[in-house]
N, C-alpha and C positions, 0 to 999 in steps of 0.2 A: 560557526554555521549551525543552524537549527537541525537537530536530529529528531524526527518524530519517534514516538515510542513504537516498539515492535509489537508483533502479534500478541495480544492479550496483556501487554505491559503498558498500562495507562500511565498518564502523568500522575505525580504524587498528589495525594488528597490534600485539599485545603483544610485548615483547622476547622473542625466541626462540620465538614462536608464530605461528600463522596468524591473520589478522584474524577477529575475532568468535568465536574459540574460547576460551572461558574467560577472556577478558581482563577480565570483570567490568564492562564498560560497560553503560549503560542500553540501548543499542541491542542488545547481546548478549542481555540478559535478555528483551527484547521480541521479537526476531527469532526465537529458538528456538521459542516456542509457535506463532507464526505459521507458521513453516516446517513444523512438524509437522502443523498443520491443512491447509496447502496440499498437502503430500505425500500425506497420508492420503486427502484428498478426490480428488485427481488419480488416485490408484491405485484408489480405489473406483469411479471413473467409467471406468476402463480407458484412461486417456489417458497418453501418454508426455510427457516433458519437452519433446521437440521439437514435439509437437502444440501444447502450451500456448504455447510460445515463438512458433511461427508464428502462432497465433490472436491473440497480443498484439503481434506485431511486435517482438519482442525476441530475443536469442540464447538458445540452450539453456543456456549457461553462466550466464546471468542467472537463469533459472528455478532452476537448481541452487543458486546462491548464496542465493536467497530461501529455498529449502527447507532448506538447511543453516544458516540463520541468520547468514549472512555479509553479507547486505544486506536491505533492506526496500523493497518496491516504492513508487513514488510514489502519492499519493492517487488520481489518476485510474486508474492501473493496478490499484489495489485494487478499484475499482468494476468494472473489466473482468474481473478475476480472479473476483470474486464471481459475476458473471453467467455466466462460462464454467463455473465449478465448482458453480454453483447453491447458493451460500452467501449468508448475510445480509451485505450490504455494511457495515452499522454494526458488526457483530461483528469483521469483518476490519479495519476502521479502528481499532477498539480494540486488537486484537492488534498492529497495526502501529505503535501509539503515536500516532495522529492524533487519537484521542478518549481522554479519561481512562478508566482502567480502572474498571469498575463505574459508569460515567456513566449517569445516568437517561436512559431513552429517550423521556421525555415530550417533549423538544424535537423529536426525530425524528418522533414520532407526530404532533405538531402540524403539522410541515411536510408529512407524508404526507396528513393531512386537508385541508390547504389546497390541496395539488396535486390532490387528487381532485376538487375542485370546478372545475377549470380546463378550458377547451376544449383540443382538440389544438393549435390555433394558439397559444394562450397557453402551453401546456406547452413547445412548441418555442422560444418566445421565452425562457422561463425557463431552458431547457437551454442555449441559446446564451450567456445571461448567465453561467451557472454555468461553462461552458467557458472563457470569457474571464477570470473570476475565478481559475480554476485555473491558466491560463497565466501570469497576472500573479503569482500566488503562487509558482509554480515558478520564474519568472524572478527574483523578489526573493530567494527562498531561495538560488538559485544564485549571485546577485550577493554576498549576504552570505558565502557559503561561500568564494568567490574572494577577497573582502576579508580574511577571517579567515586564509586560507592565504598571502596575499600579504604 
């Protein structure tokens, strides 16, 4: 299964070129449309890269790499970006390669409906569980990447 590069970690550079620029990788193909959406929406909202970076706790260069298709934000960052830029999280997840392109949103609609019936306390418990799952996922992806590189 394709694993997009994480925050600031772009795909490897092609010989004689910069990382993610026309090297034909899957990450390259997915990151470009995502980057264009992020840049257009950021500019439409009158935000600078530095403002987005500060709001997300990343460097301005990281935001630039996302916008230029040199890197893809982590799934948790995609959610934060969607909130900041007032975009639909599921669409950004698709563009980032975390959901299949054209995936039916029925599963997400089902989750939304189930969440709508929960109390605030129950939602907070679900949110904490999801955060832990994301941390665990990010750690396992990082471990696999280190093992593959080592």
